[in-house]
All heavy atoms as TSV, in Angstrom:
chain	resi	resn	atom	element	x	y	z
A	1	MET	N	N	-33.010	63.482	-52.246
A	1	MET	CA	C	-32.409	64.844	-52.302
A	1	MET	C	C	-31.002	64.811	-51.808
A	1	MET	O	O	-30.063	65.428	-52.201
A	1	MET	CB	C	-33.322	65.835	-51.562
A	1	MET	CG	C	-32.893	67.216	-51.637
A	1	MET	SD	S	-33.402	67.811	-53.231
A	1	MET	CE	C	-33.175	69.517	-53.063
A	2	ALA	N	N	-30.786	64.000	-50.652
A	2	ALA	CA	C	-29.477	63.951	-50.119
A	2	ALA	C	C	-28.368	63.401	-51.062
A	2	ALA	O	O	-27.302	63.819	-51.085
A	2	ALA	CB	C	-29.454	63.119	-48.795
A	3	GLU	N	N	-28.813	62.460	-51.929
A	3	GLU	CA	C	-27.893	61.772	-52.887
A	3	GLU	C	C	-27.345	62.901	-53.803
A	3	GLU	O	O	-26.287	62.896	-54.215
A	3	GLU	CB	C	-28.591	60.706	-53.671
A	3	GLU	CG	C	-28.626	59.377	-52.832
A	3	GLU	CD	C	-29.151	58.258	-53.694
A	3	GLU	OE1	O	-28.754	58.235	-54.925
A	3	GLU	OE2	O	-29.910	57.436	-53.100
A	4	ASP	N	N	-28.315	63.722	-54.314
A	4	ASP	CA	C	-27.963	64.770	-55.341
A	4	ASP	C	C	-26.944	65.707	-54.646
A	4	ASP	O	O	-26.009	66.105	-55.344
A	4	ASP	CB	C	-29.176	65.503	-55.786
A	4	ASP	CG	C	-29.998	64.609	-56.630
A	4	ASP	OD1	O	-29.629	63.611	-57.156
A	4	ASP	OD2	O	-31.319	64.891	-56.632
A	5	ASP	N	N	-27.178	66.096	-53.422
A	5	ASP	CA	C	-26.260	67.042	-52.773
A	5	ASP	C	C	-24.879	66.418	-52.644
A	5	ASP	O	O	-23.830	67.009	-52.903
A	5	ASP	CB	C	-26.728	67.426	-51.472
A	5	ASP	CG	C	-28.009	68.328	-51.392
A	5	ASP	OD1	O	-28.178	68.958	-52.515
A	5	ASP	OD2	O	-28.666	68.392	-50.434
A	6	PHE	N	N	-24.790	65.157	-52.307
A	6	PHE	CA	C	-23.492	64.473	-52.176
A	6	PHE	C	C	-22.789	64.336	-53.549
A	6	PHE	O	O	-21.603	64.617	-53.628
A	6	PHE	CB	C	-23.654	63.069	-51.578
A	6	PHE	CG	C	-22.430	62.353	-51.487
A	6	PHE	CD1	C	-21.558	62.676	-50.390
A	6	PHE	CD2	C	-22.022	61.365	-52.322
A	6	PHE	CE1	C	-20.332	61.993	-50.249
A	6	PHE	CE2	C	-20.852	60.635	-52.147
A	6	PHE	CZ	C	-20.024	60.974	-51.111
A	7	ARG	N	N	-23.508	64.083	-54.562
A	7	ARG	CA	C	-22.946	64.010	-55.915
A	7	ARG	C	C	-22.333	65.398	-56.312
A	7	ARG	O	O	-21.236	65.420	-56.967
A	7	ARG	CB	C	-24.011	63.454	-56.926
A	7	ARG	CG	C	-24.252	61.995	-56.783
A	7	ARG	CD	C	-25.237	61.569	-57.817
A	7	ARG	NE	N	-25.595	60.209	-57.494
A	7	ARG	CZ	C	-26.741	59.624	-57.912
A	7	ARG	NH1	N	-27.557	60.395	-58.594
A	7	ARG	NH2	N	-27.009	58.353	-57.617
A	8	ASP	N	N	-23.144	66.421	-56.069
A	8	ASP	CA	C	-22.614	67.746	-56.379
A	8	ASP	C	C	-21.210	68.065	-55.631
A	8	ASP	O	O	-20.306	68.538	-56.210
A	8	ASP	CB	C	-23.566	68.855	-56.069
A	8	ASP	CG	C	-24.811	68.824	-56.961
A	8	ASP	OD1	O	-24.727	68.284	-58.084
A	8	ASP	OD2	O	-25.889	69.407	-56.589
A	9	TRP	N	N	-21.259	67.708	-54.308
A	9	TRP	CA	C	-20.068	67.932	-53.489
A	9	TRP	C	C	-18.928	67.069	-54.002
A	9	TRP	O	O	-17.789	67.534	-54.180
A	9	TRP	CB	C	-20.421	67.559	-52.153
A	9	TRP	CG	C	-19.239	67.639	-51.203
A	9	TRP	CD1	C	-18.663	68.794	-50.664
A	9	TRP	CD2	C	-18.564	66.542	-50.648
A	9	TRP	NE1	N	-17.573	68.375	-49.809
A	9	TRP	CE2	C	-17.455	67.089	-49.734
A	9	TRP	CE3	C	-18.612	65.142	-50.725
A	9	TRP	CZ2	C	-16.642	66.278	-49.121
A	9	TRP	CZ3	C	-17.730	64.381	-50.124
A	9	TRP	CH2	C	-16.795	64.826	-49.276
A	10	GLU	N	N	-19.218	65.819	-54.401
A	10	GLU	CA	C	-18.195	64.885	-54.943
A	10	GLU	C	C	-17.594	65.463	-56.271
A	10	GLU	O	O	-16.446	65.474	-56.495
A	10	GLU	CB	C	-18.661	63.547	-55.021
A	10	GLU	CG	C	-17.668	62.560	-55.397
A	10	GLU	CD	C	-18.270	61.093	-55.410
A	10	GLU	OE1	O	-19.455	61.013	-55.826
A	10	GLU	OE2	O	-17.554	60.154	-55.031
A	11	ARG	N	N	-18.421	65.967	-57.095
A	11	ARG	CA	C	-18.034	66.520	-58.411
A	11	ARG	C	C	-17.176	67.700	-58.170
A	11	ARG	O	O	-16.167	67.892	-58.878
A	11	ARG	CB	C	-19.333	66.870	-59.223
A	11	ARG	CG	C	-19.075	66.948	-60.633
A	11	ARG	CD	C	-20.397	67.171	-61.439
A	11	ARG	NE	N	-21.434	66.317	-61.062
A	11	ARG	CZ	C	-22.722	66.624	-60.802
A	11	ARG	NH1	N	-23.063	67.892	-60.882
A	11	ARG	NH2	N	-23.604	65.764	-60.448
A	12	GLU	N	N	-17.488	68.572	-57.212
A	12	GLU	CA	C	-16.579	69.695	-56.955
A	12	GLU	C	C	-15.195	69.272	-56.480
A	12	GLU	O	O	-14.222	69.910	-56.892
A	12	GLU	CB	C	-17.243	70.638	-55.846
A	12	GLU	CG	C	-18.415	71.342	-56.414
A	12	GLU	CD	C	-19.088	72.213	-55.317
A	12	GLU	OE1	O	-18.409	72.334	-54.198
A	12	GLU	OE2	O	-20.185	72.747	-55.405
A	13	LEU	N	N	-15.071	68.278	-55.700
A	13	LEU	CA	C	-13.832	67.788	-55.213
A	13	LEU	C	C	-13.036	67.212	-56.416
A	13	LEU	O	O	-11.768	67.592	-56.511
A	13	LEU	CB	C	-14.019	66.719	-54.120
A	13	LEU	CG	C	-14.449	67.180	-52.739
A	13	LEU	CD1	C	-14.636	65.962	-51.853
A	13	LEU	CD2	C	-13.390	68.181	-52.196
A	14	HIS	N	N	-13.650	66.458	-57.247
A	14	HIS	CA	C	-12.812	65.957	-58.481
A	14	HIS	C	C	-12.412	66.987	-59.446
A	14	HIS	O	O	-11.398	66.894	-59.943
A	14	HIS	CB	C	-13.781	64.885	-59.128
A	14	HIS	CG	C	-13.935	63.631	-58.361
A	14	HIS	ND1	N	-12.898	62.831	-57.964
A	14	HIS	CD2	C	-15.051	63.036	-57.793
A	14	HIS	CE1	C	-13.357	61.764	-57.309
A	14	HIS	NE2	N	-14.627	61.891	-57.114
A	15	GLN	N	N	-13.195	68.099	-59.479
A	15	GLN	CA	C	-12.725	69.125	-60.425
A	15	GLN	C	C	-11.484	69.875	-59.894
A	15	GLN	O	O	-10.653	70.183	-60.587
A	15	GLN	CB	C	-13.946	70.201	-60.582
A	15	GLN	CG	C	-15.020	69.660	-61.404
A	15	GLN	CD	C	-16.133	70.727	-61.601
A	15	GLN	OE1	O	-16.178	71.645	-60.790
A	15	GLN	NE2	N	-17.099	70.466	-62.445
A	16	ASP	N	N	-11.502	70.090	-58.599
A	16	ASP	CA	C	-10.284	70.689	-57.965
A	16	ASP	C	C	-9.047	69.890	-58.118
A	16	ASP	O	O	-7.983	70.329	-58.446
A	16	ASP	CB	C	-10.571	70.998	-56.497
A	16	ASP	CG	C	-11.716	72.049	-56.276
A	16	ASP	OD1	O	-11.820	72.805	-57.242
A	16	ASP	OD2	O	-12.164	72.153	-55.229
A	17	ALA	N	N	-9.201	68.603	-57.902
A	17	ALA	CA	C	-8.132	67.628	-58.028
A	17	ALA	C	C	-7.514	67.595	-59.496
A	17	ALA	O	O	-6.398	67.462	-59.696
A	17	ALA	CB	C	-8.530	66.246	-57.538
A	18	GLN	N	N	-8.417	67.613	-60.363
A	18	GLN	CA	C	-8.025	67.572	-61.783
A	18	GLN	C	C	-7.291	68.914	-62.132
A	18	GLN	O	O	-6.263	68.895	-62.875
A	18	GLN	CB	C	-9.253	67.419	-62.775
A	18	GLN	CG	C	-9.809	66.044	-62.627
A	18	GLN	CD	C	-11.107	65.844	-63.486
A	18	GLN	OE1	O	-11.575	66.853	-64.037
A	18	GLN	NE2	N	-11.627	64.665	-63.489
A	19	GLU	N	N	-7.763	69.978	-61.758
A	19	GLU	CA	C	-7.129	71.321	-62.103
A	19	GLU	C	C	-5.685	71.362	-61.476
A	19	GLU	O	O	-4.728	71.796	-62.051
A	19	GLU	CB	C	-7.946	72.474	-61.575
A	19	GLU	CG	C	-9.303	72.567	-62.332
A	19	GLU	CD	C	-10.136	73.722	-61.847
A	19	GLU	OE1	O	-9.758	74.290	-60.834
A	19	GLU	OE2	O	-11.314	73.925	-62.356
A	20	GLU	N	N	-5.632	70.989	-60.281
A	20	GLU	CA	C	-4.327	71.017	-59.565
A	20	GLU	C	C	-3.318	70.021	-60.031
A	20	GLU	O	O	-2.178	70.284	-60.189
A	20	GLU	CB	C	-4.416	70.693	-58.020
A	20	GLU	CG	C	-5.131	71.801	-57.214
A	20	GLU	CD	C	-5.412	71.498	-55.741
A	20	GLU	OE1	O	-4.949	70.402	-55.365
A	20	GLU	OE2	O	-6.099	72.192	-55.186
A	21	GLY	N	N	-3.799	68.891	-60.592
A	21	GLY	CA	C	-2.857	67.925	-61.115
A	21	GLY	C	C	-2.281	68.356	-62.406
A	21	GLY	O	O	-1.062	67.908	-62.623
A	22	GLY	N	N	-2.795	69.171	-63.181
A	22	GLY	CA	C	-2.278	69.575	-64.329
A	22	GLY	C	C	-1.125	70.375	-64.190
A	22	GLY	O	O	-0.001	70.255	-64.696
A	23	SER	N	N	-1.169	71.494	-63.332
A	23	SER	CA	C	-0.059	72.423	-63.103
A	23	SER	C	C	1.006	71.799	-62.227
A	23	SER	O	O	2.160	72.057	-62.522
A	23	SER	CB	C	-0.638	73.687	-62.453
A	23	SER	OG	O	-1.130	73.433	-61.161
A	24	GLY	N	N	0.620	70.907	-61.376
A	24	GLY	CA	C	1.566	70.259	-60.571
A	24	GLY	C	C	2.489	69.321	-61.313
A	24	GLY	O	O	3.662	69.066	-61.058
A	25	SER	N	N	1.912	68.730	-62.380
A	25	SER	CA	C	2.664	67.741	-63.146
A	25	SER	C	C	3.699	68.588	-64.040
A	25	SER	O	O	4.870	68.164	-64.136
A	25	SER	CB	C	1.816	67.033	-64.151
A	25	SER	OG	O	0.916	66.117	-63.454
A	26	ARG	N	N	3.383	69.759	-64.506
A	26	ARG	CA	C	4.244	70.539	-65.269
A	26	ARG	C	C	5.393	71.042	-64.395
A	26	ARG	O	O	6.485	71.089	-64.879
A	26	ARG	CB	C	3.470	71.720	-65.927
A	26	ARG	CG	C	2.743	71.324	-67.129
A	26	ARG	CD	C	2.125	72.397	-67.823
A	26	ARG	NE	N	0.719	72.202	-68.016
A	26	ARG	CZ	C	-0.276	73.010	-67.594
A	26	ARG	NH1	N	-0.065	74.138	-67.066
A	26	ARG	NH2	N	-1.490	72.643	-67.738
A	27	ALA	N	N	5.108	71.441	-63.280
A	27	ALA	CA	C	6.060	71.952	-62.291
A	27	ALA	C	C	6.991	70.799	-61.938
A	27	ALA	O	O	8.230	70.947	-61.830
A	27	ALA	CB	C	5.453	72.446	-61.045
A	28	LEU	N	N	6.452	69.563	-61.783
A	28	LEU	CA	C	7.294	68.455	-61.391
A	28	LEU	C	C	8.255	68.097	-62.499
A	28	LEU	O	O	9.509	67.852	-62.208
A	28	LEU	CB	C	6.451	67.159	-61.161
A	28	LEU	CG	C	7.124	65.969	-60.604
A	28	LEU	CD1	C	7.799	66.108	-59.366
A	28	LEU	CD2	C	6.125	64.820	-60.541
A	29	VAL	N	N	7.820	68.188	-63.664
A	29	VAL	CA	C	8.685	67.834	-64.913
A	29	VAL	C	C	9.731	68.891	-65.009
A	29	VAL	O	O	10.919	68.707	-65.333
A	29	VAL	CB	C	7.894	67.748	-66.173
A	29	VAL	CG1	C	8.736	67.688	-67.423
A	29	VAL	CG2	C	7.009	66.594	-66.020
A	30	LEU	N	N	9.378	70.242	-64.753
A	30	LEU	CA	C	10.327	71.246	-64.893
A	30	LEU	C	C	11.458	71.196	-63.855
A	30	LEU	O	O	12.576	71.322	-64.144
A	30	LEU	CB	C	9.581	72.684	-64.764
A	30	LEU	CG	C	10.486	73.916	-64.921
A	30	LEU	CD1	C	11.129	73.998	-66.365
A	30	LEU	CD2	C	9.710	75.085	-64.633
A	31	VAL	N	N	11.051	70.899	-62.643
A	31	VAL	CA	C	12.047	70.815	-61.529
A	31	VAL	C	C	12.897	69.619	-61.771
A	31	VAL	O	O	14.153	69.646	-61.529
A	31	VAL	CB	C	11.304	70.721	-60.186
A	31	VAL	CG1	C	12.271	70.246	-59.091
A	31	VAL	CG2	C	10.620	71.987	-59.847
A	32	ALA	N	N	12.387	68.493	-62.275
A	32	ALA	CA	C	13.160	67.318	-62.533
A	32	ALA	C	C	14.204	67.602	-63.631
A	32	ALA	O	O	15.294	67.138	-63.509
A	32	ALA	CB	C	12.283	66.202	-62.942
A	33	ALA	N	N	13.827	68.372	-64.665
A	33	ALA	CA	C	14.699	68.592	-65.735
A	33	ALA	C	C	15.870	69.556	-65.374
A	33	ALA	O	O	16.993	69.354	-65.745
A	33	ALA	CB	C	13.894	69.217	-66.926
A	34	ILE	N	N	15.427	70.553	-64.555
A	34	ILE	CA	C	16.510	71.515	-64.068
A	34	ILE	C	C	17.478	70.785	-63.132
A	34	ILE	O	O	18.717	70.949	-63.282
A	34	ILE	CB	C	15.813	72.701	-63.424
A	34	ILE	CG1	C	15.118	73.532	-64.468
A	34	ILE	CG2	C	16.893	73.501	-62.609
A	34	ILE	CD1	C	14.252	74.669	-63.839
A	35	THR	N	N	16.959	69.981	-62.278
A	35	THR	CA	C	17.858	69.208	-61.403
A	35	THR	C	C	18.746	68.276	-62.083
A	35	THR	O	O	19.946	68.154	-61.746
A	35	THR	CB	C	16.977	68.443	-60.252
A	35	THR	OG1	O	16.101	69.393	-59.708
A	35	THR	CG2	C	17.797	67.813	-59.304
A	36	ALA	N	N	18.229	67.534	-62.981
A	36	ALA	CA	C	18.984	66.537	-63.738
A	36	ALA	C	C	20.098	67.220	-64.609
A	36	ALA	O	O	21.279	66.805	-64.617
A	36	ALA	CB	C	18.141	65.690	-64.703
A	37	ALA	N	N	19.765	68.391	-65.157
A	37	ALA	CA	C	20.649	69.169	-65.933
A	37	ALA	C	C	21.841	69.626	-65.037
A	37	ALA	O	O	23.044	69.634	-65.377
A	37	ALA	CB	C	20.083	70.341	-66.636
A	38	GLY	N	N	21.578	70.122	-63.868
A	38	GLY	CA	C	22.522	70.661	-62.920
A	38	GLY	C	C	23.508	69.520	-62.455
A	38	GLY	O	O	24.681	69.645	-62.409
A	39	CYS	N	N	22.932	68.311	-62.183
A	39	CYS	CA	C	23.779	67.156	-61.763
A	39	CYS	C	C	24.564	66.630	-62.912
A	39	CYS	O	O	25.745	66.245	-62.706
A	39	CYS	CB	C	22.848	66.140	-61.261
A	39	CYS	SG	S	22.010	66.483	-59.700
A	40	VAL	N	N	24.045	66.702	-64.101
A	40	VAL	CA	C	24.894	66.305	-65.311
A	40	VAL	C	C	25.977	67.206	-65.513
A	40	VAL	O	O	27.181	66.862	-65.876
A	40	VAL	CB	C	23.957	66.112	-66.568
A	40	VAL	CG1	C	24.803	65.923	-67.795
A	40	VAL	CG2	C	23.054	64.940	-66.389
A	41	ALA	N	N	25.739	68.571	-65.291
A	41	ALA	CA	C	26.751	69.482	-65.469
A	41	ALA	C	C	27.879	69.273	-64.416
A	41	ALA	O	O	29.107	69.436	-64.766
A	41	ALA	CB	C	26.224	70.953	-65.288
A	42	LEU	N	N	27.462	68.911	-63.170
A	42	LEU	CA	C	28.549	68.578	-62.170
A	42	LEU	C	C	29.343	67.440	-62.663
A	42	LEU	O	O	30.609	67.397	-62.479
A	42	LEU	CB	C	27.864	68.265	-60.863
A	42	LEU	CG	C	27.351	69.564	-60.044
A	42	LEU	CD1	C	26.634	69.082	-58.818
A	42	LEU	CD2	C	28.633	70.301	-59.613
A	43	ILE	N	N	28.781	66.500	-63.126
A	43	ILE	CA	C	29.506	65.259	-63.630
A	43	ILE	C	C	30.375	65.588	-64.704
A	43	ILE	O	O	31.572	65.122	-64.703
A	43	ILE	CB	C	28.530	64.092	-64.007
A	43	ILE	CG1	C	27.718	63.646	-62.792
A	43	ILE	CG2	C	29.221	62.955	-64.639
A	43	ILE	CD1	C	26.571	62.669	-63.004
A	44	VAL	N	N	29.934	66.356	-65.650
A	44	VAL	CA	C	30.777	66.758	-66.865
A	44	VAL	C	C	31.952	67.548	-66.359
A	44	VAL	O	O	33.139	67.449	-66.937
A	44	VAL	CB	C	29.952	67.520	-67.869
A	44	VAL	CG1	C	30.831	68.095	-68.961
A	44	VAL	CG2	C	28.964	66.537	-68.548
A	45	LEU	N	N	31.816	68.413	-65.317
A	45	LEU	CA	C	32.796	69.287	-64.856
A	45	LEU	C	C	33.903	68.512	-64.029
A	45	LEU	O	O	34.913	69.082	-63.664
A	45	LEU	CB	C	32.286	70.452	-64.045
A	45	LEU	CG	C	31.500	71.485	-64.906
A	45	LEU	CD1	C	30.844	72.472	-63.957
A	45	LEU	CD2	C	32.476	72.159	-65.875
A	46	GLY	N	N	33.569	67.241	-63.797
A	46	GLY	CA	C	34.580	66.483	-63.113
A	46	GLY	C	C	34.297	66.033	-61.694
A	46	GLY	O	O	35.026	65.351	-61.067
A	47	ASP	N	N	33.101	66.525	-61.160
A	47	ASP	CA	C	32.812	66.236	-59.782
A	47	ASP	C	C	31.580	65.056	-59.794
A	47	ASP	O	O	30.657	65.335	-59.401
A	47	ASP	CB	C	32.241	67.501	-59.064
A	47	ASP	CG	C	32.357	67.394	-57.558
A	47	ASP	OD1	O	32.764	66.352	-57.056
A	47	ASP	OD2	O	32.062	68.465	-56.924
A	48	VAL	N	N	32.194	63.881	-60.176
A	48	VAL	CA	C	31.267	62.861	-60.354
A	48	VAL	C	C	30.532	62.369	-59.027
A	48	VAL	O	O	29.408	62.221	-59.068
A	48	VAL	CB	C	32.028	61.568	-60.892
A	48	VAL	CG1	C	31.105	60.370	-61.036
A	48	VAL	CG2	C	32.588	61.923	-62.363
A	49	PRO	N	N	31.234	62.288	-57.951
A	49	PRO	CA	C	30.590	61.795	-56.639
A	49	PRO	C	C	29.383	62.746	-56.284
A	49	PRO	O	O	28.330	62.346	-55.960
A	49	PRO	CB	C	31.616	61.748	-55.602
A	49	PRO	CG	C	32.913	61.674	-56.330
A	49	PRO	CD	C	32.682	62.325	-57.663
A	50	LEU	N	N	29.688	64.121	-56.425
A	50	LEU	CA	C	28.697	65.073	-55.997
A	50	LEU	C	C	27.507	65.073	-56.964
A	50	LEU	O	O	26.368	65.136	-56.607
A	50	LEU	CB	C	29.276	66.507	-55.990
A	50	LEU	CG	C	28.334	67.638	-55.533
A	50	LEU	CD1	C	27.903	67.333	-54.030
A	50	LEU	CD2	C	29.018	68.928	-55.548
A	51	GLY	N	N	27.803	64.942	-58.314
A	51	GLY	CA	C	26.722	64.805	-59.306
A	51	GLY	C	C	25.874	63.619	-59.108
A	51	GLY	O	O	24.644	63.647	-59.204
A	52	ALA	N	N	26.433	62.475	-58.802
A	52	ALA	CA	C	25.792	61.276	-58.617
A	52	ALA	C	C	24.947	61.323	-57.399
A	52	ALA	O	O	23.752	60.853	-57.352
A	52	ALA	CB	C	26.677	60.057	-58.553
A	53	ALA	N	N	25.512	61.908	-56.312
A	53	ALA	CA	C	24.741	62.016	-55.057
A	53	ALA	C	C	23.590	63.022	-55.264
A	53	ALA	O	O	22.484	62.826	-54.704
A	53	ALA	CB	C	25.668	62.642	-53.907
A	54	GLY	N	N	23.743	64.119	-56.063
A	54	GLY	CA	C	22.759	65.031	-56.302
A	54	GLY	C	C	21.543	64.292	-57.088
A	54	GLY	O	O	20.342	64.540	-56.869
A	55	LEU	N	N	21.863	63.373	-58.053
A	55	LEU	CA	C	20.821	62.682	-58.813
A	55	LEU	C	C	20.057	61.717	-57.915
A	55	LEU	O	O	18.848	61.605	-58.051
A	55	LEU	CB	C	21.546	61.868	-59.934
A	55	LEU	CG	C	21.961	62.630	-61.221
A	55	LEU	CD1	C	22.687	61.843	-62.205
A	55	LEU	CD2	C	20.720	63.271	-61.875
A	56	VAL	N	N	20.826	61.115	-57.025
A	56	VAL	CA	C	20.115	60.126	-56.091
A	56	VAL	C	C	19.175	60.881	-55.132
A	56	VAL	O	O	17.965	60.526	-54.890
A	56	VAL	CB	C	21.112	59.348	-55.307
A	56	VAL	CG1	C	20.440	58.536	-54.180
A	56	VAL	CG2	C	21.888	58.396	-56.195
A	57	VAL	N	N	19.706	61.961	-54.455
A	57	VAL	CA	C	18.821	62.719	-53.587
A	57	VAL	C	C	17.732	63.340	-54.247
A	57	VAL	O	O	16.505	63.370	-53.751
A	57	VAL	CB	C	19.680	63.784	-52.788
A	57	VAL	CG1	C	18.881	64.762	-52.059
A	57	VAL	CG2	C	20.781	63.142	-51.921
A	58	SER	N	N	17.891	63.941	-55.445
A	58	SER	CA	C	16.732	64.566	-56.174
A	58	SER	C	C	15.730	63.567	-56.623
A	58	SER	O	O	14.548	63.786	-56.564
A	58	SER	CB	C	17.278	65.334	-57.395
A	58	SER	OG	O	17.868	64.568	-58.302
A	59	SER	N	N	16.174	62.343	-56.904
A	59	SER	CA	C	15.209	61.287	-57.260
A	59	SER	C	C	14.401	60.941	-56.105
A	59	SER	O	O	13.111	60.751	-56.300
A	59	SER	CB	C	15.979	60.047	-57.829
A	59	SER	OG	O	16.709	60.380	-58.912
A	60	ILE	N	N	14.913	60.880	-54.906
A	60	ILE	CA	C	14.133	60.545	-53.745
A	60	ILE	C	C	13.182	61.625	-53.462
A	60	ILE	O	O	12.038	61.320	-53.155
A	60	ILE	CB	C	15.095	60.218	-52.586
A	60	ILE	CG1	C	15.942	58.968	-52.822
A	60	ILE	CG2	C	14.285	60.217	-51.183
A	60	ILE	CD1	C	17.019	58.813	-51.827
A	61	ILE	N	N	13.654	62.869	-53.535
A	61	ILE	CA	C	12.702	63.943	-53.311
A	61	ILE	C	C	11.617	64.038	-54.234
A	61	ILE	O	O	10.439	64.288	-53.913
A	61	ILE	CB	C	13.574	65.306	-53.296
A	61	ILE	CG1	C	14.517	65.378	-51.985
A	61	ILE	CG2	C	12.678	66.502	-53.341
A	61	ILE	CD1	C	15.516	66.542	-52.142
A	62	LEU	N	N	11.868	63.887	-55.593
A	62	LEU	CA	C	10.828	63.936	-56.566
A	62	LEU	C	C	9.864	62.784	-56.423
A	62	LEU	O	O	8.672	62.888	-56.596
A	62	LEU	CB	C	11.429	63.852	-57.953
A	62	LEU	CG	C	12.153	65.172	-58.366
A	62	LEU	CD1	C	12.912	64.983	-59.662
A	62	LEU	CD2	C	11.223	66.312	-58.445
A	63	LEU	N	N	10.389	61.581	-56.010
A	63	LEU	CA	C	9.486	60.419	-55.742
A	63	LEU	C	C	8.566	60.731	-54.639
A	63	LEU	O	O	7.364	60.554	-54.678
A	63	LEU	CB	C	10.269	59.198	-55.435
A	63	LEU	CG	C	9.567	57.912	-55.109
A	63	LEU	CD1	C	8.791	57.463	-56.288
A	63	LEU	CD2	C	10.424	56.849	-54.679
A	64	LEU	N	N	9.021	61.284	-53.477
A	64	LEU	CA	C	8.136	61.619	-52.353
A	64	LEU	C	C	7.149	62.721	-52.692
A	64	LEU	O	O	6.021	62.687	-52.359
A	64	LEU	CB	C	9.016	62.037	-51.162
A	64	LEU	CG	C	9.908	60.930	-50.586
A	64	LEU	CD1	C	10.756	61.639	-49.443
A	64	LEU	CD2	C	9.008	59.855	-49.932
A	65	TRP	N	N	7.607	63.755	-53.603
A	65	TRP	CA	C	6.726	64.744	-53.959
A	65	TRP	C	C	5.653	64.126	-54.805
A	65	TRP	O	O	4.431	64.554	-54.690
A	65	TRP	CB	C	7.527	65.772	-54.758
A	65	TRP	CG	C	6.804	66.928	-55.281
A	65	TRP	CD1	C	5.537	67.346	-54.905
A	65	TRP	CD2	C	7.265	67.944	-56.190
A	65	TRP	NE1	N	5.196	68.547	-55.511
A	65	TRP	CE2	C	6.228	68.969	-56.358
A	65	TRP	CE3	C	8.457	68.090	-56.921
A	65	TRP	CZ2	C	6.346	70.009	-57.167
A	65	TRP	CZ3	C	8.590	69.234	-57.805
A	65	TRP	CH2	C	7.565	70.105	-57.918
A	66	ARG	N	N	5.952	63.267	-55.708
A	66	ARG	CA	C	4.954	62.626	-56.624
A	66	ARG	C	C	4.015	61.838	-55.758
A	66	ARG	O	O	2.758	61.749	-56.030
A	66	ARG	CB	C	5.637	61.777	-57.563
A	66	ARG	CG	C	4.719	61.088	-58.512
A	66	ARG	CD	C	4.094	62.003	-59.459
A	66	ARG	NE	N	3.206	61.310	-60.385
A	66	ARG	CZ	C	2.094	61.816	-60.910
A	66	ARG	NH1	N	1.817	63.120	-60.686
A	66	ARG	NH2	N	1.384	61.148	-61.763
A	67	MET	N	N	4.422	61.155	-54.691
A	67	MET	CA	C	3.611	60.446	-53.771
A	67	MET	C	C	2.643	61.362	-52.908
A	67	MET	O	O	1.724	60.911	-52.368
A	67	MET	CB	C	4.402	59.533	-52.952
A	67	MET	CG	C	4.962	58.375	-53.678
A	67	MET	SD	S	6.129	57.407	-52.744
A	67	MET	CE	C	5.461	57.232	-51.132
A	68	GLY	N	N	3.022	62.586	-52.900
A	68	GLY	CA	C	2.227	63.492	-52.117
A	68	GLY	C	C	2.656	63.702	-50.625
A	68	GLY	O	O	1.967	64.228	-49.747
A	69	MET	N	N	3.870	63.352	-50.377
A	69	MET	CA	C	4.452	63.545	-48.954
A	69	MET	C	C	5.150	64.861	-48.826
A	69	MET	O	O	5.546	65.505	-49.616
A	69	MET	CB	C	5.367	62.442	-48.669
A	69	MET	CG	C	4.683	61.083	-48.756
A	69	MET	SD	S	5.784	59.768	-48.229
A	69	MET	CE	C	4.805	58.865	-47.036
């Protein structure tokens, strides 16, 4: 009987993780696209160092976000 209870509990945890992963992935892609577009706009407008720095910093932030930190 204890095994069945554990399996039910484990199944509930996996369902929550799957539901959160779907919306989190879409948000991550949206934020990455907006950030990249802003940095490219800065580069096109002539502020290359600021645009490049923005791309580097945003890449680090998105990497840490993806890792769950």
